[in-house]
DOBA-715964 format. One record per residue: chain; x, y, z of N, C-alpha, C, O in turn; residue number from 0. Coordinates in steps of 0.02 Angstrom, whole numbers, padded with zeros to 5 digits. Layout:
N
[rec 'A'; [X; Y; Z]; [X; Y; Z]; [X; Y; Z]; [X; Y; Z]; NUM]
...
***
This chain:
176
[rec 'A'; [-01888; 04161; -02347]; [-01926; 04197; -02295]; [-01915; 04162; -02228]; [-01918; 04101; -02223]; 0]
[rec 'A'; [-01903; 04202; -02177]; [-01902; 04172; -02110]; [-01973; 04173; -02083]; [-02018; 04202; -02114]; 1]
[rec 'A'; [-01983; 04141; -02025]; [-02052; 04133; -02001]; [-02086; 04200; -01988]; [-02145; 04207; -02004]; 2]
[rec 'A'; [-02052; 04248; -01958]; [-02084; 04313; -01944]; [-02103; 04349; -02008]; [-02154; 04384; -02010]; 3]
[rec 'A'; [-02064; 04342; -02061]; [-02083; 04371; -02125]; [-02147; 04338; -02152]; [-02191; 04371; -02179]; 4]
[rec 'A'; [-02151; 04273; -02144]; [-02211; 04236; -02165]; [-02270; 04259; -02123]; [-02324; 04271; -02151]; 5]
[rec 'A'; [-02262; 04264; -02057]; [-02316; 04285; -02013]; [-02342; 04355; -02030]; [-02402; 04368; -02027]; 6]
[rec 'A'; [-02297; 04400; -02049]; [-02318; 04467; -02067]; [-02350; 04469; -02137]; [-02396; 04509; -02148]; 7]
[rec 'A'; [-02327; 04427; -02182]; [-02351; 04430; -02252]; [-02416; 04391; -02263]; [-02457; 04412; -02304]; 8]
[rec 'A'; [-02425; 04336; -02228]; [-02482; 04292; -02242]; [-02548; 04326; -02224]; [-02556; 04354; -02171]; 9]
[rec 'A'; [-02595; 04322; -02270]; [-02662; 04348; -02258]; [-02712; 04304; -02295]; [-02693; 04265; -02338]; 10]
[rec 'A'; [-02775; 04312; -02279]; [-02827; 04275; -02314]; [-02840; 04309; -02381]; [-02860; 04367; -02384]; 11]
[rec 'A'; [-02827; 04271; -02434]; [-02835; 04297; -02502]; [-02910; 04298; -02520]; [-02946; 04251; -02507]; 12]
[rec 'A'; [-02931; 04353; -02550]; [-03000; 04360; -02571]; [-03007; 04369; -02646]; [-03062; 04381; -02672]; 13]
[rec 'A'; [-02951; 04365; -02681]; [-02953; 04374; -02754]; [-02897; 04332; -02785]; [-02838; 04347; -02778]; 14]
[rec 'A'; [-02917; 04278; -02819]; [-02869; 04231; -02848]; [-02863; 04240; -02923]; [-02910; 04264; -02956]; 15]
[rec 'A'; [-02805; 04221; -02949]; [-02793; 04221; -03021]; [-02817; 04154; -03049]; [-02783; 04103; -03041]; 16]
[rec 'A'; [-02875; 04154; -03079]; [-02906; 04092; -03104]; [-02866; 04059; -03160]; [-02875; 04000; -03172]; 17]
[rec 'A'; [-02822; 04097; -03193]; [-02784; 04071; -03250]; [-02720; 04034; -03228]; [-02690; 04000; -03269]; 18]
[rec 'A'; [-02700; 04041; -03166]; [-02638; 04010; -03143]; [-02651; 03948; -03102]; [-02690; 03949; -03054]; 19]
[rec 'A'; [-02619; 03894; -03121]; [-02624; 03832; -03082]; [-02566; 03829; -03032]; [-02516; 03864; -03040]; 20]
[rec 'A'; [-02573; 03787; -02983]; [-02521; 03778; -02933]; [-02475; 03722; -02957]; [-02497; 03667; -02973]; 21]
[rec 'A'; [-02410; 03736; -02959]; [-02361; 03687; -02981]; [-02361; 03628; -02933]; [-02366; 03637; -02872]; 22]
[rec 'A'; [-02354; 03566; -02960]; [-02355; 03506; -02918]; [-02303; 03507; -02862]; [-02316; 03484; -02807]; 23]
[rec 'A'; [-02243; 03534; -02875]; [-02191; 03535; -02823]; [-02209; 03584; -02767]; [-02191; 03571; -02709]; 24]
[rec 'A'; [-02244; 03638; -02782]; [-02265; 03684; -02730]; [-02322; 03654; -02689]; [-02323; 03661; -02627]; 25]
[rec 'A'; [-02369; 03621; -02722]; [-02422; 03586; -02687]; [-02393; 03532; -02641]; [-02415; 03524; -02585]; 26]
[rec 'A'; [-02344; 03495; -02666]; [-02312; 03443; -02626]; [-02279; 03472; -02564]; [-02282; 03442; -02510]; 27]
[rec 'A'; [-02247; 03530; -02571]; [-02214; 03562; -02514]; [-02265; 03583; -02461]; [-02253; 03575; -02401]; 28]
[rec 'A'; [-02321; 03610; -02484]; [-02374; 03631; -02438]; [-02402; 03571; -02400]; [-02411; 03573; -02339]; 29]
[rec 'A'; [-02415; 03517; -02436]; [-02442; 03456; -02404]; [-02391; 03425; -02356]; [-02410; 03398; -02304]; 30]
[rec 'A'; [-02327; 03428; -02374]; [-02275; 03401; -02331]; [-02271; 03441; -02265]; [-02262; 03412; -02212]; 31]
[rec 'A'; [-02279; 03506; -02270]; [-02280; 03547; -02209]; [-02338; 03525; -02164]; [-02329; 03520; -02103]; 32]
[rec 'A'; [-02396; 03513; -02193]; [-02453; 03489; -02154]; [-02440; 03421; -02123]; [-02460; 03408; -02067]; 33]
[rec 'A'; [-02407; 03378; -02161]; [-02390; 03311; -02136]; [-02343; 03315; -02076]; [-02347; 03274; -02031]; 34]
[rec 'A'; [-02298; 03364; -02077]; [-02248; 03371; -02024]; [-02273; 03408; -01962]; [-02238; 03412; -01912]; 35]
[rec 'A'; [-02333; 03436; -01966]; [-02360; 03474; -01909]; [-02366; 03430; -01847]; [-02382; 03371; -01852]; 36]
[rec 'A'; [-02352; 03459; -01789]; [-02360; 03420; -01727]; [-02433; 03406; -01712]; [-02478; 03443; -01732]; 37]
[rec 'A'; [-02445; 03350; -01678]; [-02512; 03333; -01657]; [-02508; 03293; -01592]; [-02456; 03264; -01576]; 38]
[rec 'A'; [-02562; 03292; -01555]; [-02564; 03256; -01491]; [-02545; 03183; -01501]; [-02576; 03148; -01541]; 39]
[rec 'A'; [-02496; 03161; -01465]; [-02472; 03092; -01468]; [-02452; 03072; -01540]; [-02453; 03013; -01557]; 40]
[rec 'A'; [-02435; 03121; -01580]; [-02417; 03110; -01651]; [-02471; 03071; -01688]; [-02456; 03033; -01734]; 41]
[rec 'A'; [-02534; 03081; -01669]; [-02588; 03040; -01699]; [-02612; 03066; -01766]; [-02643; 03028; -01804]; 42]
[rec 'A'; [-02600; 03130; -01782]; [-02622; 03159; -01845]; [-02695; 03140; -01861]; [-02708; 03106; -01911]; 43]
[rec 'A'; [-02741; 03161; -01819]; [-02811; 03140; -01827]; [-02849; 03180; -01880]; [-02902; 03209; -01866]; 44]
[rec 'A'; [-02822; 03181; -01939]; [-02852; 03218; -01994]; [-02830; 03188; -02060]; [-02785; 03147; -02063]; 45]
[rec 'A'; [-02865; 03209; -02113]; [-02848; 03186; -02180]; [-02855; 03246; -02227]; [-02901; 03286; -02220]; 46]
[rec 'A'; [-02809; 03252; -02274]; [-02811; 03305; -02324]; [-02836; 03276; -02390]; [-02807; 03229; -02417]; 47]
[rec 'A'; [-02890; 03304; -02416]; [-02915; 03285; -02482]; [-02902; 03345; -02528]; [-02929; 03399; -02518]; 48]
[rec 'A'; [-02860; 03335; -02578]; [-02840; 03388; -02624]; [-02888; 03388; -02684]; [-02890; 03339; -02721]; 49]
[rec 'A'; [-02925; 03441; -02692]; [-02973; 03447; -02747]; [-02947; 03497; -02798]; [-02932; 03555; -02781]; 50]
[rec 'A'; [-02942; 03475; -02860]; [-02919; 03516; -02915]; [-02967; 03508; -02973]; [-03009; 03463; -02973]; 51]
[rec 'A'; [-02963; 03552; -03021]; [-03005; 03547; -03081]; [-03079; 03549; -03063]; [-03102; 03592; -03026]; 52]
[rec 'A'; [-03116; 03502; -03091]; [-03189; 03500; -03080]; [-03207; 03487; -03007]; [-03259; 03510; -02984]; 53]
[rec 'A'; [-03164; 03451; -02971]; [-03177; 03439; -02900]; [-03171; 03505; -02861]; [-03211; 03518; -02817]; 54]
[rec 'A'; [-03121; 03545; -02877]; [-03114; 03611; -02844]; [-03175; 03655; -02859]; [-03200; 03689; -02814]; 55]
[rec 'A'; [-03198; 03653; -02920]; [-03257; 03693; -02939]; [-03319; 03669; -02901]; [-03360; 03709; -02879]; 56]
[rec 'A'; [-03326; 03603; -02894]; [-03383; 03576; -02858]; [-03381; 03595; -02784]; [-03432; 03612; -02755]; 57]
[rec 'A'; [-03321; 03592; -02755]; [-03314; 03613; -02685]; [-03329; 03688; -02680]; [-03364; 03710; -02634]; 58]
[rec 'A'; [-03303; 03727; -02727]; [-03314; 03800; -02726]; [-03389; 03816; -02726]; [-03410; 03864; -02694]; 59]
[rec 'A'; [-03427; 03777; -02762]; [-03500; 03788; -02763]; [-03531; 03779; -02694]; [-03587; 03801; -02682]; 60]
[rec 'A'; [-03496; 03746; -02650]; [-03523; 03730; -02584]; [-03488; 03766; -02526]; [-03496; 03748; -02468]; 61]
[rec 'A'; [-03449; 03817; -02543]; [-03418; 03859; -02491]; [-03445; 03930; -02494]; [-03425; 03973; -02455]; 62]
[rec 'A'; [-03490; 03942; -02541]; [-03519; 04008; -02548]; [-03590; 04007; -02521]; [-03620; 03954; -02512]; 63]
[rec 'A'; [-03615; 04063; -02507]; [-03683; 04069; -02482]; [-03689; 04132; -02440]; [-03641; 04151; -02406]; 64]
[rec 'A'; [-03746; 04163; -02442]; [-03758; 04224; -02403]; [-03704; 04276; -02417]; [-03686; 04316; -02374]; 65]
[rec 'A'; [-03678; 04276; -02479]; [-03628; 04325; -02498]; [-03558; 04310; -02475]; [-03513; 04352; -02483]; 66]
[rec 'A'; [-03546; 04251; -02448]; [-03480; 04233; -02423]; [-03440; 04193; -02474]; [-03468; 04155; -02514]; 67]
[rec 'A'; [-03375; 04203; -02473]; [-03326; 04163; -02510]; [-03338; 04162; -02586]; [-03323; 04111; -02618]; 68]
[rec 'A'; [-03364; 04215; -02614]; [-03376; 04218; -02686]; [-03312; 04206; -02727]; [-03315; 04183; -02783]; 69]
[rec 'A'; [-03254; 04222; -02698]; [-03190; 04212; -02731]; [-03175; 04139; -02744]; [-03131; 04123; -02784]; 70]
[rec 'A'; [-03211; 04094; -02712]; [-03199; 04022; -02718]; [-03202; 03997; -02790]; [-03168; 03948; -02807]; 71]
[rec 'A'; [-03240; 04029; -02832]; [-03248; 04007; -02902]; [-03183; 04012; -02941]; [-03175; 03978; -02992]; 72]
[rec 'A'; [-03135; 04052; -02918]; [-03072; 04062; -02953]; [-03014; 04023; -02922]; [-02957; 04029; -02945]; 73]
[rec 'A'; [-03027; 03983; -02871]; [-02974; 03948; -02835]; [-02957; 03882; -02870]; [-03002; 03841; -02881]; 74]
[rec 'A'; [-02893; 03871; -02888]; [-02875; 03809; -02924]; [-02870; 03747; -02879]; [-02878; 03691; -02903]; 75]
[rec 'A'; [-02856; 03757; -02814]; [-02848; 03700; -02769]; [-02886; 03713; -02704]; [-02881; 03767; -02674]; 76]
[rec 'A'; [-02924; 03663; -02684]; [-02958; 03665; -02619]; [-02932; 03605; -02579]; [-02936; 03548; -02602]; 77]
[rec 'A'; [-02905; 03619; -02520]; [-02882; 03565; -02476]; [-02934; 03557; -02422]; [-02942; 03600; -02379]; 78]
[rec 'A'; [-02969; 03501; -02425]; [-03022; 03486; -02377]; [-02991; 03446; -02319]; [-02961; 03393; -02329]; 79]
[rec 'A'; [-02998; 03473; -02260]; [-02970; 03440; -02201]; [-03027; 03408; -02162]; [-03070; 03442; -02134]; 80]
[rec 'A'; [-03027; 03342; -02162]; [-03079; 03305; -02126]; [-03049; 03274; -02063]; [-02989; 03263; -02057]; 81]
[rec 'A'; [-03094; 03259; -02018]; [-03076; 03229; -01954]; [-03055; 03157; -01964]; [-03086; 03120; -02003]; 82]
[rec 'A'; [-03003; 03137; -01929]; [-02980; 03067; -01931]; [-02984; 03036; -01862]; [-03011; 03066; -01815]; 83]
[rec 'A'; [-02958; 02977; -01857]; [-02959; 02940; -01793]; [-02903; 02964; -01747]; [-02848; 02979; -01770]; 84]
[rec 'A'; [-02918; 02966; -01684]; [-02867; 02976; -01633]; [-02824; 02912; -01628]; [-02848; 02858; -01644]; 85]
[rec 'A'; [-02763; 02920; -01606]; [-02725; 02861; -01585]; [-02755; 02840; -01518]; [-02788; 02881; -01485]; 86]
[rec 'A'; [-02745; 02778; -01496]; [-02773; 02758; -01431]; [-02752; 02803; -01373]; [-02793; 02820; -01330]; 87]
[rec 'A'; [-02689; 02824; -01372]; [-02666; 02867; -01317]; [-02697; 02936; -01320]; [-02715; 02964; -01268]; 88]
[rec 'A'; [-02705; 02965; -01380]; [-02737; 03030; -01386]; [-02812; 03026; -01370]; [-02839; 03072; -01340]; 89]
[rec 'A'; [-02844; 02971; -01389]; [-02915; 02961; -01373]; [-02925; 02958; -01297]; [-02971; 02988; -01270]; 90]
[rec 'A'; [-02881; 02922; -01264]; [-02885; 02917; -01191]; [-02874; 02985; -01158]; [-02912; 03005; -01114]; 91]
[rec 'A'; [-02823; 03021; -01180]; [-02808; 03087; -01153]; [-02867; 03135; -01165]; [-02884; 03174; -01120]; 92]
[rec 'A'; [-02896; 03133; -01224]; [-02952; 03176; -01240]; [-03011; 03163; -01194]; [-03042; 03209; -01168]; 93]
[rec 'A'; [-03026; 03099; -01185]; [-03082; 03080; -01143]; [-03068; 03098; -01070]; [-03112; 03124; -01035]; 94]
[rec 'A'; [-03009; 03084; -01048]; [-02990; 03096; -00978]; [-02989; 03170; -00961]; [-03011; 03190; -00907]; 95]
[rec 'A'; [-02963; 03211; -01006]; [-02955; 03283; -00992]; [-03012; 03326; -01021]; [-03015; 03385; -01007]; 96]
[rec 'A'; [-03055; 03295; -01061]; [-03110; 03333; -01090]; [-03086; 03386; -01140]; [-03116; 03439; -01146]; 97]
[rec 'A'; [-03033; 03370; -01174]; [-03003; 03416; -01222]; [-03010; 03388; -01292]; [-02995; 03329; -01304]; 98]
[rec 'A'; [-03032; 03429; -01339]; [-03040; 03407; -01408]; [-02974; 03416; -01446]; [-02965; 03466; -01482]; 99]
[rec 'A'; [-02929; 03369; -01438]; [-02863; 03374; -01469]; [-02867; 03373; -01546]; [-02824; 03402; -01579]; 100]
[rec 'A'; [-02918; 03340; -01574]; [-02924; 03338; -01647]; [-02930; 03408; -01676]; [-02896; 03425; -01724]; 101]
[rec 'A'; [-02974; 03449; -01646]; [-02983; 03517; -01671]; [-02919; 03557; -01664]; [-02901; 03596; -01709]; 102]
[rec 'A'; [-02884; 03548; -01609]; [-02821; 03583; -01598]; [-02771; 03562; -01652]; [-02739; 03604; -01683]; 103]
[rec 'A'; [-02765; 03497; -01662]; [-02718; 03470; -01711]; [-02734; 03492; -01782]; [-02688; 03507; -01821]; 104]
[rec 'A'; [-02798; 03496; -01799]; [-02818; 03519; -01866]; [-02799; 03592; -01874]; [-02777; 03612; -01928]; 105]
[rec 'A'; [-02807; 03632; -01822]; [-02787; 03702; -01825]; [-02712; 03710; -01835]; [-02690; 03753; -01873]; 106]
[rec 'A'; [-02673; 03669; -01800]; [-02601; 03671; -01808]; [-02581; 03652; -01880]; [-02540; 03685; -01911]; 107]
[rec 'A'; [-02610; 03598; -01905]; [-02595; 03576; -01973]; [-02613; 03630; -02024]; [-02576; 03642; -02071]; 108]
[rec 'A'; [-02671; 03662; -02014]; [-02691; 03717; -02059]; [-02641; 03774; -02056]; [-02626; 03805; -02108]; 109]
[rec 'A'; [-02615; 03788; -01997]; [-02564; 03841; -01991]; [-02501; 03823; -02029]; [-02473; 03865; -02064]; 110]
[rec 'A'; [-02479; 03762; -02023]; [-02420; 03740; -02059]; [-02431; 03743; -02135]; [-02388; 03766; -02172]; 111]
[rec 'A'; [-02489; 03719; -02158]; [-02505; 03720; -02229]; [-02504; 03791; -02256]; [-02473; 03805; -02308]; 112]
[rec 'A'; [-02536; 03837; -02221]; [-02541; 03906; -02246]; [-02475; 03943; -02241]; [-02460; 03985; -02283]; 113]
[rec 'A'; [-02436; 03928; -02190]; [-02370; 03960; -02184]; [-02324; 03938; -02241]; [-02290; 03979; -02272]; 114]
[rec 'A'; [-02323; 03873; -02256]; [-02282; 03849; -02312]; [-02307; 03876; -02378]; [-02267; 03891; -02423]; 115]
[rec 'A'; [-02372; 03881; -02386]; [-02399; 03910; -02448]; [-02373; 03981; -02457]; [-02352; 03999; -02513]; 116]
[rec 'A'; [-02372; 04020; -02405]; [-02345; 04088; -02409]; [-02272; 04086; -02428]; [-02250; 04125; -02471]; 117]
[rec 'A'; [-02233; 04041; -02399]; [-02162; 04034; -02415]; [-02152; 04015; -02488]; [-02101; 04032; -02518]; 118]
[rec 'A'; [-02201; 03980; -02517]; [-02198; 03958; -02587]; [-02224; 04012; -02635]; [-02225; 04001; -02696]; 119]
[rec 'A'; [-02247; 04069; -02608]; [-02274; 04122; -02650]; [-02347; 04111; -02669]; [-02372; 04142; -02716]; 120]
[rec 'A'; [-02380; 04068; -02632]; [-02451; 04053; -02644]; [-02495; 04089; -02594]; [-02473; 04111; -02541]; 121]
[rec 'A'; [-02558; 04096; -02612]; [-02607; 04129; -02569]; [-02656; 04077; -02542]; [-02668; 04025; -02574]; 122]
[rec 'A'; [-02683; 04090; -02483]; [-02730; 04044; -02451]; [-02785; 04082; -02416]; [-02781; 04142; -02404]; 123]
[rec 'A'; [-02837; 04045; -02401]; [-02890; 04069; -02356]; [-02917; 04007; -02320]; [-02930; 03956; -02352]; 124]
[rec 'A'; [-02924; 04012; -02255]; [-02950; 03956; -02215]; [-03026; 03967; -02209]; [-03049; 04017; -02182]; 125]
[rec 'A'; [-03064; 03919; -02234]; [-03136; 03925; -02235]; [-03169; 03880; -02183]; [-03152; 03821; -02176]; 126]
[rec 'A'; [-03215; 03909; -02147]; [-03256; 03870; -02100]; [-03329; 03870; -02122]; [-03370; 03836; -02091]; 127]
[rec 'A'; [-03345; 03907; -02174]; [-03413; 03912; -02201]; [-03417; 03867; -02262]; [-03389; 03883; -02315]; 128]
[rec 'A'; [-03452; 03812; -02256]; [-03461; 03765; -02312]; [-03518; 03718; -02297]; [-03540; 03712; -02239]; 129]
[rec 'A'; [-03542; 03684; -02348]; [-03595; 03634; -02340]; [-03561; 03566; -02329]; [-03539; 03534; -02376]; 130]
[rec 'A'; [-03557; 03547; -02266]; [-03521; 03486; -02248]; [-03546; 03424; -02286]; [-03506; 03386; -02313]; 131]
[rec 'A'; [-03611; 03415; -02288]; [-03640; 03356; -02320]; [-03622; 03354; -02395]; [-03602; 03302; -02421]; 132]
[rec 'A'; [-03629; 03411; -02428]; [-03615; 03413; -02500]; [-03541; 03402; -02514]; [-03523; 03365; -02560]; 133]
[rec 'A'; [-03497; 03434; -02475]; [-03425; 03425; -02487]; [-03404; 03354; -02470]; [-03361; 03326; -02505]; 134]
[rec 'A'; [-03432; 03325; -02419]; [-03416; 03254; -02404]; [-03435; 03209; -02463]; [-03397; 03164; -02480]; 135]
[rec 'A'; [-03491; 03223; -02493]; [-03513; 03183; -02550]; [-03465; 03191; -02609]; [-03446; 03142; -02640]; 136]
[rec 'A'; [-03446; 03252; -02624]; [-03399; 03266; -02678]; [-03333; 03229; -02667]; [-03304; 03201; -02714]; 137]
[rec 'A'; [-03309; 03230; -02604]; [-03243; 03202; -02587]; [-03246; 03129; -02565]; [-03194; 03100; -02549]; 138]
[rec 'A'; [-03305; 03100; -02564]; [-03313; 03030; -02542]; [-03287; 03020; -02472]; [-03249; 02973; -02458]; 139]
[rec 'A'; [-03307; 03064; -02426]; [-03284; 03062; -02357]; [-03341; 03041; -02311]; [-03399; 03059; -02322]; 140]
[rec 'A'; [-03324; 03001; -02261]; [-03375; 02981; -02213]; [-03364; 03012; -02144]; [-03397; 02993; -02096]; 141]
[rec 'A'; [-03317; 03058; -02139]; [-03303; 03092; -02075]; [-03315; 03166; -02083]; [-03313; 03193; -02138]; 142]
[rec 'A'; [-03329; 03200; -02027]; [-03342; 03273; -02031]; [-03283; 03312; -02060]; [-03224; 03296; -02049]; 143]
[rec 'A'; [-03300; 03363; -02098]; [-03251; 03409; -02125]; [-03246; 03466; -02076]; [-03296; 03493; -02052]; 144]
[rec 'A'; [-03185; 03485; -02060]; [-03175; 03538; -02011]; [-03155; 03604; -02042]; [-03177; 03657; -02020]; 145]
[rec 'A'; [-03113; 03602; -02094]; [-03090; 03663; -02128]; [-03078; 03648; -02201]; [-03067; 03591; -02221]; 146]
[rec 'A'; [-03081; 03700; -02241]; [-03061; 03696; -02311]; [-03012; 03753; -02323]; [-03026; 03811; -02305]; 147]
[rec 'A'; [-02956; 03737; -02353]; [-02906; 03788; -02368]; [-02904; 03800; -02443]; [-02893; 03753; -02482]; 148]
[rec 'A'; [-02915; 03862; -02462]; [-02908; 03880; -02533]; [-02834; 03892; -02546]; [-02798; 03918; -02504]; 149]
[rec 'A'; [-02812; 03873; -02606]; [-02741; 03878; -02622]; [-02733; 03897; -02696]; [-02762; 03865; -02740]; 150]
[rec 'A'; [-02694; 03949; -02708]; [-02682; 03971; -02776]; [-02638; 04033; -02775]; [-02605; 04048; -02726]; 151]
[rec 'A'; [-02638; 04068; -02831]; [-02601; 04131; -02836]; [-02649; 04189; -02828]; [-02704; 04189; -02856]; 152]
[rec 'A'; [-02628; 04238; -02790]; [-02669; 04298; -02783]; [-02672; 04333; -02851]; [-02623; 04336; -02888]; 153]
[rec 'A'; [-02730; 04360; -02867]; [-02739; 04398; -02929]; [-02704; 04465; -02922]; [-02695; 04492; -02867]; 154]
[rec 'A'; [-02684; 04492; -02979]; [-02656; 04558; -02980]; [-02707; 04606; -02950]; [-02766; 04603; -02966]; 155]
[rec 'A'; [-02685; 04649; -02906]; [-02730; 04696; -02875]; [-02756; 04672; -02808]; [-02792; 04710; -02774]; 156]
[rec 'A'; [-02740; 04611; -02788]; [-02759; 04588; -02721]; [-02711; 04623; -02672]; [-02653; 04602; -02664]; 157]
[rec 'A'; [-02735; 04674; -02641]; [-02694; 04718; -02599]; [-02676; 04686; -02532]; [-02718; 04654; -02500]; 158]
[rec 'A'; [-02613; 04694; -02512]; [-02594; 04671; -02445]; [-02625; 04719; -02394]; [-02612; 04779; -02396]; 159]
[rec 'A'; [-02665; 04691; -02350]; [-02700; 04731; -02300]; [-02658; 04737; -02236]; [-02619; 04692; -02219]; 160]
[rec 'A'; [-02666; 04792; -02201]; [-02634; 04801; -02136]; [-02666; 04753; -02086]; [-02728; 04750; -02082]; 161]
[rec 'A'; [-02626; 04718; -02049]; [-02652; 04671; -02000]; [-02683; 04709; -01941]; [-02653; 04756; -01916]; 162]
[rec 'A'; [-02741; 04688; -01921]; [-02774; 04716; -01862]; [-02770; 04663; -01808]; [-02806; 04613; -01810]; 163]
[rec 'A'; [-02728; 04675; -01760]; [-02717; 04627; -01706]; [-02719; 04662; -01639]; [-02705; 04722; -01635]; 164]
[rec 'A'; [-02735; 04625; -01587]; [-02731; 04651; -01520]; [-02658; 04666; -01503]; [-02613; 04637; -01533]; 165]
[rec 'A'; [-02648; 04711; -01457]; [-02580; 04726; -01435]; [-02552; 04669; -01393]; [-02590; 04627; -01368]; 166]
[rec 'A'; [-02487; 04668; -01386]; [-02455; 04617; -01344]; [-02481; 04622; -01273]; [-02492; 04571; -01241]; 167]
[rec 'A'; [-02492; 04682; -01248]; [-02517; 04692; -01180]; [-02586; 04661; -01170]; [-02602; 04636; -01116]; 168]
[rec 'A'; [-02627; 04662; -01223]; [-02694; 04633; -01218]; [-02692; 04556; -01221]; [-02736; 04523; -01193]; 169]
[rec 'A'; [-02641; 04529; -01252]; [-02638; 04457; -01264]; [-02593; 04419; -01216]; [-02600; 04358; -01208]; 170]
[rec 'A'; [-02546; 04453; -01184]; [-02494; 04418; -01146]; [-02495; 04441; -01073]; [-02498; 04500; -01059]; 171]
[rec 'A'; [-02491; 04392; -01028]; [-02482; 04406; -00957]; [-02419; 04371; -00935]; [-02410; 04311; -00948]; 172]
[rec 'A'; [-02374; 04407; -00903]; [-02312; 04378; -00877]; [-02321; 04366; -00802]; [-02343; 04411; -00766]; 173]
[rec 'A'; [-02305; 04307; -00780]; [-02305; 04291; -00708]; [-02235; 04272; -00688]; [-02198; 04239; -00725]; 174]
[rec 'A'; [-02216; 04293; -00627]; [-02151; 04273; -00601]; [-02095; 04316; -00622]; [-02038; 04304; -00602]; 175]
***
């Protein structure tokens, strides 16, 4: 798949095949893509905690609520992305410019992870709804969790939805 094929195909999966596990080599490829993602001053101010088996189930119990993310119970892998330390140069730039580079970098890493997952034939969903305190306890983390990425195979019948996006004219302004 080239990148535009990945961009058109990738969607948030809402129905996983609970019987299929993710092969170690595919998981390694997804994590390597996240490792290679660009970040401010190459500081990579994040950490990936890979939860499988009972750990994935425990995390899944803490990403649902108010009717959200019920599909989590069938997800074989949860990648918990927690905040890490800035490098000294990125910390200085963040303070000086008032820009939260960590959040930007975490978003970029999540994009790389999910794009590679699509290239590997895997399904993902980026979750922002979770119980931070409970998931930190499960994962033995002392830093804030920013995102959780579900990873697995889409269940049969998980239909590819038409993307609803703004037009290029709404999103792009050309100057000069």
